[in-house]
C-alpha positions as CSV (number, residue, x, y, z in Angstrom):
1,X,47.5,58.5,16.3
2,X,51.5,58.3,15.9
3,X,51.7,60.9,18.6
4,X,49.7,58.3,21.2
5,X,51.9,55.6,20.3
6,X,55.0,57.7,21.2
7,X,53.6,58.7,24.4
8,X,53.1,55.2,25.4
9,X,56.3,53.8,24.5
10,X,57.8,56.6,26.8
11,X,55.5,55.4,29.3
12,X,56.3,51.6,28.9
13,X,60.0,52.8,29.1
14,X,60.1,54.5,32.4
15,X,58.0,52.3,33.7
16,X,60.2,49.5,32.4
17,X,63.2,51.4,34.4
18,X,61.9,52.5,37.6
19,X,61.1,48.8,37.9
20,X,65.1,47.9,37.5
21,X,65.9,49.9,39.2
22,X,63.8,48.9,42.0
23,X,64.9,45.6,41.9
24,X,68.5,46.5,41.6
25,X,68.1,48.5,45.2
26,X,65.5,45.8,46.5
27,X,68.8,43.1,45.2
28,X,71.1,45.7,47.2
29,X,69.3,45.7,50.8
30,X,68.4,42.1,50.6
31,X,72.1,41.2,50.0
32,X,73.7,43.4,52.8
33,X,70.9,41.6,55.1
34,X,71.8,38.2,54.3
35,X,75.3,38.9,54.7
36,X,75.2,40.6,57.9
37,X,77.8,43.3,56.1
38,X,77.6,47.1,56.1
39,X,75.6,48.7,53.9
40,X,77.1,51.1,51.5
41,X,74.6,54.2,52.0
42,X,76.6,55.6,49.1
43,X,75.1,53.0,46.3
44,X,72.0,53.4,47.9
45,X,71.4,56.6,47.5
46,X,71.8,56.9,43.8
47,X,69.9,53.7,43.6
48,X,67.2,55.5,45.8
49,X,67.6,58.8,44.0
50,X,67.3,57.3,40.7
51,X,63.8,55.0,42.0
52,X,62.1,58.5,43.3
53,X,63.0,60.4,40.4
54,X,61.5,58.0,38.2
55,X,58.4,57.4,40.5
56,X,57.8,60.9,40.5
57,X,56.7,60.6,36.7
58,X,54.2,58.3,37.7
59,X,52.0,60.2,40.1
60,X,49.5,60.8,38.0
61,X,49.1,57.1,36.6
62,X,48.4,55.8,40.7
63,X,45.0,54.4,38.9
64,X,47.1,51.9,36.7
65,X,47.1,48.6,39.0
66,X,50.9,48.0,38.5
67,X,52.1,51.7,39.1
68,X,50.0,51.3,42.3
69,X,51.3,48.3,43.6
70,X,55.0,49.8,42.4
71,X,54.5,52.7,44.2
72,X,53.4,50.9,47.5
73,X,56.8,48.5,47.2
74,X,59.0,51.8,46.7
75,X,57.6,53.4,50.6
76,X,57.9,50.0,51.9
77,X,61.0,50.3,50.7
78,X,61.5,53.8,52.2
79,X,60.5,53.2,55.4
80,X,62.9,50.2,55.7
81,X,65.9,52.4,54.6
82,X,64.8,54.8,57.0
83,X,64.4,51.9,59.8
84,X,67.7,50.6,58.6
85,X,69.6,54.0,59.0
86,X,68.3,54.4,62.5
87,X,69.8,50.7,63.6
88,X,73.1,51.8,62.0
89,X,73.0,54.9,63.5
90,X,72.5,53.0,67.1
91,X,74.9,50.7,66.8
92,X,77.1,52.9,65.4
93,X,77.3,55.3,69.2
94,X,78.0,51.6,70.4
95,X,81.4,51.5,68.1
96,X,80.6,50.0,64.8
97,X,81.7,51.8,62.5
98,X,80.2,53.0,58.6
99,X,82.2,55.1,56.4
100,X,79.2,55.5,54.9
101,X,76.5,57.0,57.3
102,X,76.9,60.5,56.0
103,X,75.1,59.6,53.0
104,X,72.6,57.8,55.0
105,X,72.3,61.2,56.8
106,X,71.3,62.7,53.0
107,X,68.8,60.4,52.4
108,X,67.3,61.2,55.7
109,X,67.1,64.6,54.0
110,X,65.7,63.4,50.8
111,X,63.0,62.2,52.5
112,X,62.3,65.4,54.0
113,X,63.0,67.6,56.9
114,X,61.0,65.9,59.6
115,X,63.3,62.8,59.3
116,X,66.4,64.8,59.5
117,X,65.3,66.3,62.5
118,X,63.8,63.1,63.9
119,X,67.0,61.8,63.6
120,X,69.0,64.4,65.5
121,X,67.1,64.6,68.2
122,X,66.8,60.7,69.0
123,X,70.8,60.9,68.6
124,X,70.9,64.0,70.6
125,X,69.1,61.8,73.2
126,X,70.7,59.0,73.4
127,X,74.0,60.8,73.5
128,X,72.6,62.4,76.8
129,X,70.9,60.1,78.6
130,X,73.6,59.5,81.1
131,X,73.1,63.1,81.7
132,X,69.4,63.0,82.0
133,X,70.0,59.9,84.7
134,X,73.4,61.2,86.6
135,X,72.2,64.6,86.7
136,X,68.4,64.3,87.3
137,X,67.0,67.2,89.4
138,X,65.9,65.1,92.1
139,X,69.6,63.7,93.1
140,X,72.0,65.1,94.8
141,X,74.3,65.2,91.7
142,X,71.9,67.6,89.7
143,X,72.0,70.1,92.8
144,X,73.5,73.6,92.1
145,X,76.4,73.1,94.4
146,X,77.3,70.5,91.8
147,X,77.2,72.3,89.2
148,X,80.7,72.3,88.1
149,X,80.3,68.7,87.5
150,X,77.9,69.1,85.1
151,X,79.3,71.1,82.5
152,X,82.7,69.1,83.0
153,X,80.4,65.8,82.7
154,X,78.7,67.7,79.1
155,X,82.8,68.7,78.0
156,X,83.5,64.9,77.8
157,X,80.7,64.1,75.9
158,X,81.2,66.8,73.4
159,X,84.9,66.1,73.0
160,X,84.2,62.4,72.4
161,X,81.3,63.2,69.8
162,X,83.7,65.7,67.6
163,X,86.5,63.2,68.2
164,X,84.2,59.8,67.3
165,X,81.3,60.9,65.5
166,X,80.8,64.4,63.9
167,X,82.2,62.7,60.7
168,X,79.0,61.3,60.0
169,X,77.0,63.9,59.6
170,X,77.5,66.7,57.2
171,X,79.1,69.5,58.5
172,X,75.7,71.9,57.3
173,X,74.0,69.9,60.1
174,X,76.1,71.7,62.9
175,X,75.9,68.8,65.1
176,X,78.3,69.7,68.1
177,X,76.3,73.4,67.8
178,X,72.9,71.4,68.3
179,X,74.4,68.8,70.7
180,X,75.6,71.9,72.6
181,X,72.1,74.1,73.1
182,X,70.1,70.3,73.2
183,X,72.2,70.4,76.7
184,X,71.2,73.7,77.5
185,X,67.6,73.1,76.9
186,X,68.0,70.3,79.5
187,X,70.5,72.1,82.3
188,X,68.2,74.9,82.1
189,X,64.6,73.1,82.7
190,X,66.7,71.1,85.6
191,X,68.0,74.5,87.1
192,X,64.6,75.7,86.9
193,X,63.1,72.9,89.2
194,X,65.8,72.9,91.4
195,X,65.7,76.4,92.3
196,X,61.8,76.3,92.8
197,X,62.4,73.2,94.9
198,X,65.5,74.8,97.0
199,X,63.8,77.2,99.7
200,X,67.3,78.5,101.1
201,X,68.5,80.2,98.4
202,X,66.3,82.9,99.5
203,X,67.2,85.4,102.5
204,X,70.3,83.7,103.5
205,X,74.3,84.5,102.8
206,X,74.5,80.7,102.2
207,X,71.7,80.2,99.5
208,X,73.1,83.9,97.8
209,X,76.7,82.3,97.8
210,X,75.1,79.2,96.1
211,X,73.7,81.4,93.7
212,X,76.2,83.2,92.7
213,X,78.9,80.2,92.7
214,X,76.5,78.5,90.5
215,X,75.5,81.7,88.4
216,X,79.2,82.2,87.9
217,X,79.9,78.5,86.5
218,X,77.1,79.0,84.1
219,X,78.5,82.4,82.6
220,X,81.7,80.8,82.5
221,X,80.4,77.9,80.7
222,X,78.7,79.9,78.3
223,X,81.9,82.0,77.4
224,X,83.6,78.3,77.0
225,X,80.7,77.7,74.3
226,X,81.0,81.0,72.7
227,X,84.7,80.8,72.0
228,X,84.6,77.3,71.3
229,X,81.8,77.7,68.5
230,X,83.1,81.2,67.1
231,X,85.1,79.0,64.6
232,X,82.0,78.5,63.0
233,X,80.5,81.8,63.1
234,X,79.4,83.3,59.7
235,X,77.4,86.1,58.8
236,X,74.2,84.7,57.9
237,X,73.4,84.0,61.4
238,X,75.2,84.6,64.0
239,X,72.5,84.2,66.8
240,X,73.3,80.5,66.0
241,X,76.3,80.6,67.6
242,X,75.7,82.4,70.6
243,X,75.3,81.0,74.2
244,X,74.8,84.2,76.1
245,X,72.1,83.2,78.5
246,X,70.9,79.8,77.2
247,X,71.2,78.6,81.0
248,X,72.2,81.8,83.0
249,X,68.6,83.0,82.5
250,X,67.0,81.0,84.5
251,X,68.8,82.6,87.2
252,X,66.9,86.2,86.6
253,X,64.6,86.0,89.3
254,X,67.3,85.3,91.6
255,X,69.4,88.3,90.5
256,X,68.4,90.6,93.1
257,X,70.8,88.3,95.4
258,X,73.8,88.4,92.9
259,X,73.5,92.1,92.7
260,X,73.5,92.5,96.8
261,X,76.8,90.0,96.9
262,X,78.5,92.8,94.0
263,X,77.5,95.5,96.8
264,X,79.4,93.5,99.3
265,X,82.3,92.9,97.3
266,X,83.0,96.8,96.3
267,X,82.5,97.2,100.2
268,X,85.4,95.0,100.5
269,X,87.5,96.7,98.0
270,X,87.2,100.1,99.5
271,X,88.7,98.6,102.7
272,X,91.7,97.7,100.1
273,X,91.4,101.4,98.4
274,X,91.8,102.7,102.2
275,X,95.0,100.5,102.6
276,X,97.9,103.5,103.6
277,X,100.5,102.0,101.3
278,X,98.6,102.5,98.2
279,X,95.9,105.1,99.0
280,X,97.4,107.9,96.8
281,X,99.2,105.6,94.2
282,X,98.3,107.4,90.7
283,X,96.6,105.9,87.7
284,X,99.4,106.0,84.7
285,X,98.7,107.6,80.8
286,X,99.4,104.9,78.3
287,X,95.7,103.1,77.7
288,X,94.5,104.5,74.3
289,X,91.4,102.0,74.7
290,X,90.4,104.1,77.7
291,X,89.2,107.2,75.6
292,X,86.4,104.9,73.8
293,X,82.9,105.1,75.5
294,X,82.3,103.0,78.8
295,X,79.4,101.4,76.9
296,X,81.9,100.1,74.2
297,X,84.7,98.7,77.1
298,X,81.5,97.2,78.9
299,X,80.4,94.6,76.5
300,X,84.1,94.2,74.5
301,X,85.7,90.8,76.5
302,X,88.7,91.6,74.5
303,X,89.1,95.4,75.6
304,X,87.8,94.9,79.3
305,X,90.5,92.1,79.6
306,X,93.1,95.0,78.1
307,X,91.9,97.3,80.2
308,X,92.1,95.1,83.2
309,X,96.0,94.8,82.4
310,X,96.3,98.7,82.3
311,X,96.5,101.1,84.9
312,X,96.0,104.4,82.4
313,X,93.3,106.2,81.4
314,X,92.9,109.0,78.5
315,X,89.9,111.1,78.0
316,X,88.9,113.2,75.1
317,X,93.1,112.7,73.9
318,X,93.7,114.6,77.3
319,X,96.4,112.2,79.6
320,X,95.7,112.8,83.2
321,X,96.6,111.4,86.6
322,X,93.8,110.0,88.9
323,X,94.2,107.9,91.8
324,X,94.4,104.1,91.2
325,X,91.7,103.3,92.8
326,X,88.9,105.7,91.2
327,X,90.3,103.3,87.6
328,X,89.8,100.0,89.6
329,X,86.3,101.1,90.9
330,X,85.1,101.5,87.3
331,X,86.9,98.5,85.6
332,X,84.6,96.9,88.5
333,X,81.4,98.4,87.4
334,X,82.3,97.6,83.7
335,X,82.7,93.7,84.8
336,X,79.7,93.6,86.6
337,X,77.8,95.5,83.7
338,X,79.1,93.1,81.3
339,X,78.1,89.7,83.3
340,X,74.4,91.1,84.0
341,X,73.9,92.2,81.0
342,X,74.4,88.7,79.2
343,X,71.5,88.1,82.0
344,X,69.1,90.6,81.5
345,X,68.3,94.2,80.4
346,X,65.2,94.7,82.4
347,X,65.0,95.5,86.0
348,X,68.1,94.4,87.5
349,X,69.8,97.0,85.2
350,X,68.2,99.8,87.2
351,X,68.6,98.0,91.1
352,X,72.3,97.6,89.6
353,X,72.7,101.6,88.3
354,X,71.5,102.3,92.1
355,X,74.0,100.8,93.6
356,X,76.8,102.1,91.2
357,X,75.6,105.7,92.2
358,X,75.6,104.7,96.1
359,X,79.3,103.5,95.6
360,X,80.6,106.7,93.7
361,X,78.8,108.7,96.8
362,X,80.9,106.2,99.3
363,X,83.8,106.7,97.5
364,X,83.7,110.1,97.4
365,X,82.7,110.5,101.0
366,X,85.3,107.7,102.2
367,X,88.3,107.9,99.9
368,X,88.2,111.4,98.2
369,X,87.5,113.5,100.7
370,X,89.2,112.7,103.6
371,X,92.0,113.0,101.5
372,X,92.1,117.1,101.3
373,X,93.7,119.1,103.8
374,X,92.0,121.6,105.3
375,X,92.6,126.0,104.9
376,X,94.3,125.9,108.7
377,X,96.6,122.8,107.5
378,X,97.7,124.5,104.3
379,X,98.2,127.8,105.9
380,X,99.9,126.2,109.1
381,X,102.4,124.2,106.7
382,X,106.2,124.7,105.7
383,X,106.9,125.4,102.2
384,X,107.2,121.4,101.8
385,X,104.1,120.9,103.8
386,X,102.4,123.0,101.5
387,X,103.5,121.8,98.1
388,X,102.4,118.3,99.1
389,X,99.3,119.8,100.0
390,X,98.5,121.0,96.7
391,X,100.2,117.7,95.2
392,X,97.3,116.0,96.5
393,X,94.7,118.6,96.1
394,X,95.2,118.6,92.8
395,X,95.3,114.7,92.1
396,X,91.8,114.4,94.0
397,X,91.1,116.9,92.0
398,X,91.9,114.9,88.6
399,X,90.0,112.1,90.0
400,X,87.0,113.9,90.8
401,X,86.8,114.9,87.0
402,X,87.6,111.9,85.6
403,X,84.9,110.4,87.7
404,X,82.4,112.7,86.8
405,X,83.1,112.5,82.9
406,X,83.0,108.2,83.1
407,X,80.0,108.7,85.6
408,X,78.1,110.4,82.6
409,X,79.5,107.3,79.9
410,X,78.6,104.8,82.2
411,X,74.9,106.5,82.9
412,X,74.7,107.0,78.8
413,X,75.2,103.5,78.3
414,X,72.6,101.9,80.9
415,X,69.9,104.2,79.6
416,X,70.1,102.6,75.8
417,X,71.0,98.9,77.8
418,X,67.5,98.9,79.7
419,X,64.5,97.9,78.4
420,X,61.4,98.3,78.7
421,X,61.5,102.5,77.9
422,X,59.6,103.3,81.0
423,X,62.8,101.9,83.5
424,X,64.6,104.4,82.2
425,X,63.7,106.7,84.5
426,X,64.7,104.9,87.6
427,X,68.3,105.4,86.4
428,X,69.4,108.3,87.7
429,X,73.0,109.7,88.8
430,X,72.0,113.1,89.1
431,X,73.4,113.3,93.2
432,X,76.6,111.5,92.2
433,X,77.5,113.3,89.4
434,X,76.6,117.0,91.4
435,X,79.0,115.6,94.6
436,X,81.8,115.4,92.2
437,X,81.0,118.5,90.9
438,X,80.9,119.7,94.5
439,X,84.0,118.1,95.2
440,X,85.4,120.0,92.1
441,X,84.9,123.2,93.4
442,X,85.9,122.8,96.9
443,X,89.1,121.5,95.4
444,X,89.0,124.5,93.7
445,X,88.7,126.9,96.6
446,X,91.7,125.4,98.4
447,X,93.8,126.1,95.9
448,X,92.6,129.4,95.6
449,X,92.6,130.1,99.3
450,X,96.4,129.0,99.2
451,X,97.6,131.5,96.7
452,X,95.6,134.4,98.2
453,X,97.0,133.3,102.3
454,X,100.2,134.0,99.7
455,X,99.4,137.2,98.4
456,X,98.5,138.8,101.7
457,X,101.6,139.9,102.1
458,X,102.0,142.2,98.9
459,X,99.0,143.2,99.9
460,X,99.9,144.4,103.5
461,X,103.0,146.0,100.8
462,X,100.3,147.9,99.2
463,X,99.3,149.2,102.4
464,X,101.8,150.3,104.0
465,X,103.2,152.6,101.6
466,X,102.9,156.1,101.8
467,X,101.7,157.0,98.9
468,X,100.8,160.5,99.7
469,X,104.9,161.4,99.3
470,X,104.4,160.1,95.6
471,X,104.9,162.8,93.3
472,X,105.3,160.9,89.8
473,X,105.1,157.6,88.6
474,X,108.3,155.6,88.0
475,X,107.5,152.1,86.8
476,X,105.3,149.6,88.8
477,X,105.4,149.5,92.4
478,X,107.5,147.0,94.3
479,X,103.7,145.0,95.6
480,X,103.3,144.3,92.0
481,X,106.7,142.7,91.9
482,X,105.8,140.7,94.7
483,X,102.3,139.6,92.9
484,X,104.1,138.7,90.0
485,X,106.5,136.4,91.8
486,X,104.1,134.8,94.3
487,X,101.9,133.9,91.4
488,X,105.0,132.6,89.0
489,X,106.3,130.3,92.0
490,X,102.2,128.8,93.0
491,X,101.2,128.5,89.2
492,X,104.7,126.8,88.2
493,X,104.1,124.1,90.7
494,X,100.5,124.3,90.3
495,X,99.6,124.2,86.8
496,X,101.9,121.3,86.3
497,X,99.9,119.1,88.5
498,X,96.4,119.9,86.7
499,X,95.1,117.3,83.8
500,X,93.1,119.4,81.7
501,X,93.7,122.7,80.1
502,X,90.6,123.3,81.0
503,X,91.3,123.8,84.7
504,X,93.8,126.0,83.7
505,X,92.0,128.0,82.1
506,X,89.2,128.3,84.7
507,X,91.7,128.4,87.5
508,X,93.3,131.4,86.1
509,X,90.1,133.2,85.4
510,X,89.5,133.1,89.1
511,X,92.8,134.3,89.6
512,X,92.2,137.1,87.7
513,X,89.0,138.0,89.8
514,X,90.1,137.4,92.7
515,X,93.5,139.6,92.5
516,X,91.2,142.2,91.1
517,X,88.7,142.0,93.7
518,X,91.9,142.2,96.5
519,X,93.1,145.5,94.5
520,X,89.8,146.7,94.7
521,X,89.3,146.2,98.6
522,X,92.5,147.4,99.5
523,X,92.7,150.7,97.4
524,X,89.4,151.8,98.6
525,X,91.2,151.7,102.1
526,X,93.5,154.6,100.3
527,X,91.6,157.2,99.9
528,X,91.5,159.8,99.0
529,X,93.4,158.8,95.3
530,X,95.3,161.7,94.4
531,X,95.8,161.6,90.8
532,X,99.6,160.3,90.8
533,X,98.2,157.8,92.7
534,X,95.4,156.8,90.0
535,X,98.1,156.9,87.3
536,X,100.2,154.8,89.3
537,X,97.4,152.1,89.7
538,X,96.6,152.5,86.5
539,X,99.8,151.7,85.6
540,X,100.0,148.8,88.0
541,X,96.8,147.2,86.6
542,X,98.0,147.6,83.1
543,X,100.9,145.5,84.3
544,X,99.1,142.7,86.1
545,X,96.6,142.4,83.2
546,X,99.5,141.6,80.6
547,X,101.1,139.3,83.0
548,X,97.9,137.9,83.6
549,X,97.6,137.4,79.7
550,X,101.1,134.9,80.0
551,X,100.1,132.8,83.1
552,X,98.5,129.8,81.1
553,X,101.6,129.6,79.4
554,X,102.9,128.6,82.3
555,X,101.2,125.2,81.9
556,X,102.4,122.5,79.7
557,X,99.4,122.3,77.9
558,X,98.4,126.1,78.5
559,X,99.7,128.0,75.3
560,X,96.4,127.9,73.2
561,X,94.8,129.5,76.1
562,X,96.8,132.2,75.9
563,X,96.3,132.8,72.5
564,X,92.6,132.6,72.8
565,X,90.3,135.3,72.0
566,X,88.1,134.2,74.7
567,X,90.6,134.4,77.4
568,X,91.4,137.6,76.3
569,X,88.2,138.8,76.1
570,X,88.2,137.6,79.7
571,X,90.9,139.0,81.4
572,X,90.1,142.8,79.5
573,X,86.2,142.2,81.0
574,X,87.6,141.5,84.6
575,X,90.7,144.3,84.4
576,X,89.0,147.3,82.0
577,X,86.4,148.3,84.8
578,X,88.8,149.2,87.4
579,X,91.4,150.5,84.8
580,X,88.7,152.7,83.9
581,X,87.9,154.0,87.2
582,X,91.5,155.4,87.5
583,X,91.3,157.0,84.3
584,X,88.7,159.1,86.0
585,X,90.7,159.5,89.0
586,X,93.2,160.5,87.2
587,X,91.7,163.9,85.9
588,X,91.6,166.7,88.3
589,X,88.8,167.7,90.7
590,X,88.8,171.5,89.3
591,X,87.4,172.7,86.8
592,X,84.7,170.2,87.4
593,X,83.2,170.1,83.9
594,X,86.5,168.6,82.7
595,X,86.1,166.1,85.3
596,X,82.2,165.2,84.3
597,X,83.4,164.9,80.6
598,X,86.2,161.9,81.7
599,X,83.4,160.7,83.9
600,X,80.8,160.5,81.3
601,X,83.7,159.3,78.6
602,X,84.9,156.3,80.8
603,X,82.4,155.3,83.3
604,X,79.5,155.8,80.3
605,X,76.7,156.4,82.7
606,X,74.0,158.6,83.9
607,X,73.5,158.0,87.3
608,X,74.6,160.6,89.7
609,X,75.0,158.2,92.5
610,X,77.8,157.0,91.2
611,X,78.9,160.3,90.1
612,X,79.1,161.3,93.6
613,X,81.4,157.7,94.6
614,X,84.4,158.8,92.2
615,X,84.1,162.3,94.1
616,X,84.2,160.7,97.6
617,X,87.1,158.4,96.3
618,X,89.0,161.7,95.3
619,X,88.4,162.7,98.6
620,X,86.2,166.0,97.7
621,X,82.9,164.9,99.4
622,X,84.8,164.0,103.1
623,X,83.0,167.1,105.1
624,X,80.1,165.2,106.4
625,X,79.0,169.0,107.3
626,X,79.1,169.9,104.1
627,X,78.4,166.8,102.3
628,X,74.4,167.3,101.0
629,X,75.5,171.3,100.3
630,X,78.0,170.0,97.6
631,X,76.0,167.8,96.4
632,X,73.5,170.2,95.3
633,X,76.8,171.8,93.7
634,X,77.4,169.0,92.1
635,X,74.1,168.0,90.7
636,X,74.1,171.2,89.0
637,X,77.0,170.5,87.2
638,X,76.2,167.2,86.5
639,X,72.9,167.9,85.2
640,X,74.1,170.5,82.6
641,X,76.9,168.5,81.6
642,X,75.4,165.6,80.8
643,X,72.8,167.3,78.1
644,X,75.8,169.0,76.7
645,X,77.8,165.9,76.3
646,X,74.8,163.7,75.1
647,X,74.2,166.5,72.6
648,X,77.7,166.7,71.4
649,X,78.7,162.6,71.2
650,X,74.8,161.2,70.5
651,X,76.0,158.4,72.9
652,X,73.4,156.6,74.6
653,X,75.0,156.1,78.1
654,X,73.6,153.3,80.4
655,X,71.5,154.3,83.5
656,X,74.1,152.6,86.1
657,X,77.4,151.0,85.9
658,X,77.4,148.1,87.6
659,X,80.9,148.0,88.9
660,X,80.6,151.4,90.3
661,X,77.2,150.9,91.5
662,X,78.7,147.5,93.8
663,X,81.8,149.6,94.6
664,X,81.3,149.8,98.6
665,X,83.7,152.9,100.0
666,X,83.8,151.5,103.4
667,X,84.1,147.8,102.9
668,X,84.9,145.8,106.3
669,X,85.8,142.6,104.9
670,X,86.6,140.6,101.7
671,X,84.6,137.3,100.5
672,X,86.9,134.6,99.5
673,X,83.8,132.2,98.8
674,X,83.7,130.7,95.3
675,X,80.4,128.8,94.2
676,X,79.9,127.2,91.1
677,X,76.4,126.2,89.6
678,X,78.0,124.0,86.4
679,X,81.4,122.2,85.6
680,X,80.8,121.6,81.8
681,X,84.2,122.3,80.1
682,X,83.8,123.4,76.5
683,X,87.4,123.6,74.5
684,X,86.1,125.9,71.5
685,X,88.6,128.8,71.3
686,X,85.3,131.2,71.8
687,X,84.1,129.4,74.5
688,X,84.7,130.9,78.2
689,X,85.6,128.2,80.3
690,X,85.2,130.5,83.3
691,X,81.1,131.0,82.7
692,X,80.5,127.5,83.5
693,X,83.4,126.2,86.1
694,X,83.4,128.1,90.0
695,X,82.6,131.4,89.7
696,X,84.3,134.1,92.5
697,X,81.4,135.9,94.2
698,X,82.2,139.0,94.5
699,X,79.0,140.6,96.4
700,X,81.0,141.7,99.3
701,X,83.4,143.3,97.6
702,X,81.1,146.4,97.0
703,X,77.6,147.8,98.7
704,X,74.6,146.2,98.4
705,X,73.0,148.4,95.9
706,X,70.1,147.7,94.2
707,X,69.9,147.0,90.8
708,X,66.9,147.7,89.6
709,X,66.6,151.1,91.4
710,X,66.2,153.9,88.8
711,X,69.1,156.7,89.4
712,X,68.0,160.4,90.8
713,X,69.4,161.2,87.9
714,X,68.4,159.6,84.4
715,X,67.0,160.5,81.4
716,X,63.9,162.5,80.9
717,X,63.0,162.2,84.7
718,X,66.5,164.3,85.4
719,X,65.1,167.5,85.6
720,X,61.3,166.9,87.5
721,X,63.9,164.7,89.9
722,X,66.3,167.1,91.0
723,X,63.8,169.8,91.0
724,X,61.9,167.4,94.0
725,X,64.9,166.5,95.5
726,X,65.9,169.9,96.3
727,X,62.8,171.2,97.2
728,X,62.7,168.3,99.9
729,X,66.3,169.2,101.3
730,X,65.1,173.0,101.3
731,X,61.9,171.9,103.6
732,X,64.4,169.6,105.9
733,X,67.0,173.0,106.4
734,X,64.1,174.9,107.3
735,X,62.5,173.0,110.3
736,X,66.1,172.4,111.4
737,X,66.5,176.2,111.6
738,X,63.3,176.6,113.2
739,X,64.2,174.2,116.0
740,X,67.4,175.6,116.5
741,X,65.9,178.8,117.2
742,X,63.5,177.7,119.8
743,X,66.4,175.5,121.6
744,X,68.1,179.0,122.3
745,X,64.8,181.0,123.4
746,X,64.5,177.9,125.5
747,X,68.5,178.9,126.9
748,X,70.3,176.0,125.4
749,X,68.2,173.4,127.6
């Protein structure tokens, strides 16, 4: 019983407090209205808070008449407060101040989010009502060519709000941002209607200019909003402060017009690049930000600005000098791409990639290729002219490589941006990449051609020397000294102009191959080769081999190449076959068994035809009348000695030494063409750069040969093949003898 009395006392006490709080609130409201003074929403908030808290206790007692009546009065008071708040904010817009309006906002929040949203929506529309009137889509001021006026008008509205009105709202409401987003929403709807009702924007140059101008102004305005509200950014929801595409995506259906215009602007840039006063201007080498990927620079506005103010390129930590026009072209690409990805990541990106690829090919055709001198120009020029030609070739080579690398970065960036995934197949830069790899190959060809032309005097020295008078070996030959001097002079100049260690390595590999091939071509013409000549040529080749290994050291960044195992292996691989042949030719032809041991030890094959080539080089089979007879004699010895050699050494000889197999004993011309299938550069010491860069075509230094053809004397078939060949040849001899007898019987007629 006592418990029930206590509950009643508690109920009575709270009801009394609620009634008193309501009476005080009502008195405060009435007093403010009677004296027409500003309401103190801070005090109202406190009283109202107490009333609402007490009434929360009586929600289960609404069946009691007194409680139900009080609840209705409080609800009426709530509506009255809301109306007063809206009235006071309306007065505030007109200039009547009330320092407690921020408390009024908190009162609305106490009533629920719906009331807060209602005030915000109403307030935004009231502030922007002049905008919807002045810049109506159907009015002239609302047209696309007046879009800048619209943005300027809003900036004034925003500045005025921040200066005079924002203090009346809690910061957590983010009213300036809400005002900006409301403006963007209204403007976007207006522009959509304007463009639907403006037919001249499609298919005309004036329409394209109008779209581009409006889009440019819109992008600048969105950037202004992003920068303005950057200080409000928090870690919870950065998207609240991001105004990208808040208006500009209304232009997306018309972006093809914009992309076509970018193509026109790029064509004008090509005319600037062709200006004779700036055409050969080089880029600098100090911008560390440029070594980042194309993708990172494309979206970072601060880095983009840095790049625009810098004339330098750094790729993979290697300093390079390239044409300034190429760096400018990719800076322009980055600017265009950074603007477009603010608007869309859909099909327009695929179309933009086609534009980029086309312009890259045009840059190669119109700017880079015409710079290259022809071989005839290089050969006919004096030393100064040749030096200038090489400088241009290396500049074009460096630029082509820079373009090739950056194209790959650009393609990778576009593929990561574009959506949906099925559009990625439309992004294809293979033609432009191949075009620049082809240009790199052409540049290397020209450099090699220049060096090869300079070396012709050395080969004339080799051919004009009277080798028959050579009695012993006394140091390197004079033509070798000339080769070394020529290479020193040329490489001192060329290596300093190349941007990458990879190019130094590649060019050195090609030089070694080219010189060895030229040596073979000229050496074969000197047959028969005596033992002393072979010994001299062996010394010459060894001298050149060690000279080749030191050659990269002439480059500023070539010491690592010189010391690499892969480079040493490459030089040995190129020179060892001809040195091995010289070691065989140094061996006297008699006795035949000793000569055969030298052949098997150095050439390491079981191919009788290859062996015969070495005999011909020594001049032991020069008489065609005795050729077949001598072959049979050597075949017997070859078969016997081969069996002995394999039994004694247990060594598995190859079917055919490819070098000897392809060697032409009567070469008529030397083929200098350089071909390439890949231009991928690798930096690891064990990687062979020459295997992926342009490779000398040596086919025409040697006889055609058939590498798949089985040798006359090979493996287990050696005796069978020999007997068959011998029988066939005896039949031919007998037939010739019978014909010879018939000839005399007829009187020789």
